C-alpha positions in Angstrom: -26.1 -50.8 66.8 -23.0 -48.7 67.7 -20.7 -51.7 67.3 -18.3 -51.6 64.5 -18.3 -53.8 61.5 -15.2 -55.9 60.9 -12.5 -53.6 59.3 -14.6 -50.5 59.7 -14.1 -47.6 62.1 -16.4 -46.8 65.0 -19.9 -45.6 64.3 -22.1 -43.7 66.7 -25.8 -43.6 67.6 -27.9 -40.8 69.1 -31.5 -40.1 70.1 -33.5 -37.1 70.9 -37.2 -36.2 71.8 -37.4 -39.3 74.0 -36.4 -41.7 71.3 -38.7 -40.3 68.6 -35.6 -39.1 66.6 -32.7 -41.6 66.2 -29.6 -41.4 64.0 -26.5 -43.3 63.1 -23.3 -41.7 62.0 -20.7 -43.7 60.0 -17.0 -44.0 60.7 -16.4 -40.7 58.9 -18.7 -39.0 61.4 -21.3 -38.2 58.7 -25.0 -39.0 59.0 -25.7 -42.4 57.7 -29.3 -43.0 58.9 -32.1 -40.8 60.3 -35.2 -42.4 61.8 -38.2 -40.2 62.6 -41.1 -41.7 64.5 -44.4 -40.6 62.8 -45.3 -38.7 65.9 -42.5 -36.2 65.2 -44.6 -34.9 62.3 -46.8 -33.2 65.0 -43.8 -31.0 66.0 -43.1 -27.7 64.5 -40.3 -27.5 61.9 -37.9 -25.6 64.2 -38.5 -28.0 67.1 -38.0 -31.0 64.9 -34.8 -29.5 63.4 -33.5 -28.9 67.0 -34.1 -32.5 67.9 -32.4 -33.8 64.8 -29.3 -31.7 65.5 -29.3 -32.9 69.1 -29.5 -36.5 68.0 -26.7 -36.1 65.4 -24.4 -34.4 67.9 -25.1 -37.1 70.4 -24.2 -39.7 67.8 -21.0 -37.9 66.8 -19.9 -37.7 70.4 -20.7 -41.4 70.8 -18.5 -42.2 67.8 -15.6 -40.1 69.2 -15.8 -41.9 72.5 -15.5 -45.2 70.7 -12.5 -44.2 68.7 -9.2 -45.8 69.7 -6.9 -42.8 69.6 -3.6 -44.8 69.3 -5.1 -46.9 66.5 -6.3 -43.7 64.7 -2.8 -42.3 64.9 -1.3 -45.5 63.6 -3.7 -45.5 60.6 -2.3 -42.1 59.8 1.2 -43.5 60.0 2.1 -41.6 63.2 3.1 -42.8 66.5 2.1 -40.8 69.6 5.6 -39.3 69.9 5.7 -38.2 66.3 2.2 -36.6 66.7 3.3 -34.7 69.8 6.5 -33.5 68.0 4.4 -32.2 65.1 2.1 -30.4 67.5 5.1 -28.9 69.3 6.5 -27.7 65.9 3.2 -26.2 65.0 3.0 -24.4 68.3 6.5 -23.0 67.9 5.7 -21.8 64.4 2.5 -20.1 65.6 4.5 -18.3 68.3 7.0 -17.1 65.8 4.2 -15.9 63.4 2.5 -14.2 66.3 5.7 -12.4 67.3 6.2 -11.2 63.7 2.6 -10.0 63.6 2.9 -8.2 66.9 6.2 -6.5 65.8 4.6 -5.4 62.5 1.6 -4.0 64.4 3.9 -2.2 66.8 5.9 -0.7 63.9 2.7 0.5 62.2 1.4 2.1 65.4 4.7 3.8 65.9 4.6 5.3 62.4 1.0 6.4 62.9 1.9 8.2 66.1 4.8 10.0 64.4 2.4 11.6 61.9 
């Protein structure tokens, strides 16, 4: 069931409560199908909700493990080197922003101490 359809991205499946709860997430990672065994109706609402969340998370992790990262980057029009360059640029910008913020906080503290 976790196999992908031709032309579609990877899907993922997950189960919880010993298979009483099963789910399928589509290529976008969103819930596509939820199957509850009739025996789950004997569970309390909070317990059932916990099992559903666990099954969805398992399915989402399954989908992520099936993703072909280089192919996903190619679909976005990025090669791995370009992606790394963009990450490096974002890191450098974040460091500059943090330095400005720190400087501004230091200046504010200095002014407060002068009062």
